[in-house]
C-alpha positions as CSV (number, residue, x, y, z in Angstrom):
1,Q,4.7,-16.4,-7.4
2,V,3.1,-12.8,-8.0
3,Q,5.0,-9.7,-8.9
4,L,4.2,-6.4,-8.2
5,V,4.2,-3.0,-9.6
6,E,3.7,0.5,-7.8
7,S,2.3,3.3,-10.0
8,G,1.5,6.6,-9.3
9,G,4.1,8.1,-6.8
10,G,5.2,11.7,-7.5
11,L,5.6,15.0,-6.0
12,V,2.3,17.2,-5.3
13,Q,2.0,19.5,-2.4
14,A,1.0,19.6,1.2
15,G,-2.8,19.0,1.5
16,G,-2.7,17.7,-2.3
17,S,-3.4,14.0,-2.9
18,L,-2.0,11.1,-5.0
19,R,-3.5,7.5,-5.9
20,L,-1.1,5.2,-6.1
21,S,-1.2,1.4,-7.7
22,C,-0.6,-2.2,-8.0
23,A,-1.0,-4.5,-9.7
24,A,-0.2,-8.2,-9.3
25,S,0.5,-10.6,-11.6
26,G,-1.0,-13.9,-11.4
27,R,-4.6,-15.6,-11.9
28,T,-4.7,-16.1,-7.6
29,F,-4.6,-12.3,-7.0
30,S,-8.4,-12.6,-5.2
31,S,-6.2,-15.0,-2.1
32,Y,-4.3,-12.6,-1.4
33,G,-3.7,-9.8,1.8
34,M,-2.4,-7.0,0.3
35,G,-0.8,-4.6,2.4
36,W,1.2,-0.7,1.4
37,F,4.4,0.0,3.1
38,R,6.9,3.3,3.5
39,Q,10.5,4.3,4.5
40,A,11.7,7.4,4.4
41,P,14.8,7.9,4.2
42,G,17.2,7.1,7.4
43,K,14.0,5.1,8.6
44,E,12.5,1.8,8.9
45,R,10.0,0.5,6.2
46,I,6.4,0.7,7.9
47,V,3.9,-0.6,7.1
48,V,0.8,2.3,6.0
49,A,-2.5,-0.3,5.3
50,A,-2.7,-3.5,5.1
51,I,-5.9,-5.2,3.0
52,N,-7.2,-9.1,3.6
53,W,-8.1,-11.2,0.8
54,I,-11.9,-10.4,0.5
55,G,-12.0,-6.8,1.4
56,L,-14.2,-7.1,5.2
57,S,-10.4,-6.3,7.1
58,T,-8.1,-2.8,6.7
59,F,-5.8,-1.3,8.9
60,Y,-4.3,1.4,9.2
61,A,-1.0,3.3,10.5
62,D,-2.6,6.0,12.8
63,S,-0.7,8.5,11.1
64,V,-2.7,8.1,8.3
65,K,-6.2,7.7,9.4
66,G,-8.8,9.7,8.5
67,R,-6.6,11.0,5.3
68,F,-5.5,7.4,3.1
69,T,-7.7,4.8,2.1
70,I,-6.8,0.9,1.1
71,S,-8.7,-1.1,-1.4
72,R,-8.8,-3.1,-4.4
73,D,-10.2,-4.9,-7.1
74,N,-9.9,-8.3,-8.0
75,R,-11.5,-8.0,-11.4
76,K,-8.0,-6.2,-11.8
77,N,-5.8,-7.3,-10.0
78,T,-5.6,-4.2,-8.1
79,V,-4.8,-2.6,-4.8
80,Y,-4.9,0.9,-4.4
81,L,-4.0,3.4,-1.9
82,Q,-5.8,7.0,-2.1
83,M,-3.9,9.1,-0.3
84,S,-5.7,12.8,0.6
85,S,-4.3,15.8,2.6
86,L,-0.9,14.5,2.0
87,K,2.1,15.7,3.8
88,P,5.5,16.9,3.6
89,E,5.9,13.4,6.9
90,D,4.2,11.2,3.5
91,T,7.2,11.4,2.2
92,A,9.6,8.2,1.7
93,I,9.0,5.5,-1.6
94,Y,5.7,3.7,-0.7
95,Y,5.5,0.0,-1.5
96,C,3.2,-2.8,-2.4
97,A,3.8,-6.7,-0.7
98,A,1.5,-9.7,-0.8
99,H,0.9,-12.7,1.3
100,G,-0.9,-15.9,0.6
101,G,-3.4,-17.5,3.5
102,R,-7.0,-16.1,3.9
103,S,-6.5,-14.3,6.8
104,N,-9.3,-13.1,8.2
105,L,-7.4,-9.9,9.3
106,A,-5.8,-7.1,7.6
107,Q,-1.7,-8.5,8.4
108,V,0.5,-4.9,9.3
109,T,3.6,-7.0,10.0
110,M,6.6,-7.8,7.1
111,A,7.2,-10.3,7.9
112,S,4.1,-12.0,6.7
113,Y,3.9,-10.8,3.9
114,D,6.1,-12.5,1.3
115,Y,6.3,-10.7,-2.1
116,W,7.5,-6.9,-2.7
117,G,7.1,-4.9,-5.4
118,Q,9.9,-2.3,-6.3
119,G,8.4,1.1,-5.3
120,T,7.3,4.3,-5.6
121,Q,8.0,7.2,-4.4
122,V,6.0,10.1,-3.0
123,T,7.3,13.9,-2.4
124,V,4.9,15.6,-0.6
125,S,7.1,19.0,-0.5
126,S,5.5,22.0,1.6
């Protein structure tokens, strides 16, 4: 069982930056692939970025490429999402997710993930 706790959300002006963190419990964090998803009001939850267990494979949604960076620190059992040049359309609840299995590729579908955090709100004002 893995418990995930997100932090770092908040209110920021367009063009600003935020760094989200997701702290995971358990001693097997290094074997989990991780992902960040977001859900805006009235919309489906979609993948934003993902990273495989060893950090050699990453994925970014087209809408965030060049602005967001996913990374992980296995010593701290934490995955990060650095968000820059934020836009109002980035406003959403951001969720961290984890999946077992040492996949060579970052996983991008919700169905691939076994564990989810409670989410953190990110609001970007224009």
